[in-house]
C-alpha angles and dihedrals in degrees: 000000000000115000117238115246118258130197090232120098117249116257117250092245093057095077114108125230112286103252124140094260090040090050091055090047090049092052090051089048092051091050090049090050092049092048089048090053091054090049092050090051092051090048092056113117114258094248089058097053109099135143122250111271095024120103120177147104143223117208139169107247135153122221146100130267106199102314095334118102119210142181102189128050126196122189139179119203105172124098094233099064138048129181090261087065095049142069127195120214117196115207120232090037116249137166111270135183122192147172129206129221118245092256093058092234104103130049121194115209132197108198135161107271114264143098116290141179107223119206114200109207138184113234086255089064093255112149110235103169144354123214137179119215136172108209117204127205096250084200129147114268089231131081135268136207120262134188134198141207108276104175143348134206115214093192099061103016093242121141134192116224127175154107095307091197091291103087130086109225093181107046104010127252105226131057112255092230089067119107110228134147121266117237106231129192139196113202104132132077136046112350095016143155092046117226120256110265113240093238095054118101106222096172099104111083092212094052099051125166109255096200092229151079126266135198138158134243126222115283111283139163102253114259121242096250135049088231089057091051092048089049090057089055092048091048091051102041110012142247121355093017115128140161113292114251130219091243098046085109112022097287144300096025139022142193123223143146116270139053142247128250096238117020091202097053125087119225140207120262131180126238116194101202102044110063090176091063099060133070092216133061 
């Protein structure tokens, strides 16, 4: 009966006497052992597959680093590599934001909750390690305030976004575990605030001109901090963008240039004087 292959190395005393037939058998045995070693390497779990000289890890973990909230942490502990030498590819692809520690050894990611394979690569596209992580939302168990698109003006490119009598600006209206876009705004910096277009009616105190541009991110479970939310806007649109705030007009609604990704979808908005109405702090 043929013995089943094991991932353990043969003992030195197992070798047969070196005769011609035995030599042929030994060659076949050596080939089988080598093939078995390859099979064992391929069977290793993803988290265990790492190149020689690389030492690190990628894990799902909730927390804050300074004002940045994260749900995945990547680290490198070997002397050969620093974060500047590495890239992290999440599969399936998803929008990520991150910050690094001052030592260049730990990277904190904020990513849409889900299960991912993470390839750690050298900048020369050499695969160093493969990990599997399941990122959670890390969100508050409460509710946050959301707004929606209320009207748009095809002539001047101005839209009206706001509560629309359906939001809750005191206790939130949507569970914080819900993935929705963030409403982002640019209204600070050179050239801002933008002047009121002549065709815009600014007579209603609840529909005031915000003097800026708005847009929405991809749907995401809201991060645990306002800084994390603002970072998502900056990552999507650039410097000086942040989460739109309830009072960027006068209150309840606002008018601005721009548009939203899905006119039928509500989006997260900040309110600075009602901490019970936001999912972040």
